[in-house]
N, C-alpha and C positions, 0 to 999 in steps of 0.2 A: 408866523406863517411865511411862506416863501413869497418871493416877488411875483412869480407866475400865478400862484394861487390867488394873490390879491388882485391881479389884473383880471383873472377869470371871474372872481367875485364881483368886481366893479362892472364888468361887462354884463353879467347876468342880473345883477341887482343895482340899478342906478340909484343915486342918492334919494330921489323922490319915492322910490319903491321900497327901500330898505326898512322903513318904519312899519310897513304892512306885512313883513315876513316874520310872523310870530306863531307860536304854537296854537294860540287861541284862534287866530284867523284861519290857519290851515285846518284845524279841527272843524270849524264852521264851514269851510269850503268843502271838505269831504262829506259833511252832513248834508249840505245842499245838493251835492252830486248824488248822494245816496237816495234822497227823496226824489230827485229828478229821474233816476234810474227806475225806481219803484213805480212812479206815475207813468213813465213811458212804457214800461213793461206791461202795466195793466191796460194801457190804451191799445197796444198792438198785439196783445196776447192771442187774439183770435186769428189774426193774419199770419202770425209766426208759427202757429200750430200746424199749418199745412206744409211748412217747409222744414219740419223737424226730422231730419234723417237719423237713422241709427248708425252713426259713424263710429269707427274704431277709436278716433281721437278723443271722443267724449268719454270713453271708458277709461282712458288714461287719467283723466281728472278725478275719477273716483277711486283710483288705486290707493290703498292704504299706505304703501311705501312712499309714494309721491307726496301724499298729504302729511305724513310724518316728517319728511325732509323739509317740506315747505313751512310747516309750523315751527320746526326747530330753527330754520333760517329767520323767520319772523321774530321768534323769541330772542335770538342772538342779536338781531338788529335793534330791538327795543332795549335790550341790556346795554348795548354799545352806546346808544343815545343817553341812557341814564348814567352810564359810567363816565361819560365825557361832559357831564353837566357843568363842571367847574371851568371848563375851557371856553372862554367867551369868544375866542377868535374863530371857533367852528360853529357858532350859533346858527347862522343861516343854513349851513350844510346839514346840521342836526335837524332843523325845522323841515327842510325838504325831504330828508330821509324819513322823518317821522310821518310826514304826509303820505309818502309812498307806502310805508309799512301799514299805516292805518287804512289806506285805501285797499291794500291787499287783504287785510282781515275782513273788511266790509264786503269786498268782492267775493271772498270765500263763503261768508255767511249768506249773502244774497244768492249765490249759486246753489247752495244746498236748500235754501228755503223755496227756491223756484221749482225744484224737482218734485 
């Protein structure tokens, strides 16, 4: 890894925090945020229903072309994480990318379940 990448990694993940950046903990964190989102959505559903405008931007999220590209991007991301599993120097970067991709999948599923 390059010197600048090591400095950035040290700045983002101090030595005390590095032990907690794992695939298992990131998966648990995304699961906790998912439950939080579901509970919060159920608690404020009545109040949000009066503010639900029929905006054009919402229609873009249901476009099959956007969803196909989005899901292809997610699949490529998961494939890249799997393909680089042997490279230990990129472990923390792989964990963070995995968390973002997993959160994107969960967000997409929650979006369609809420409609």
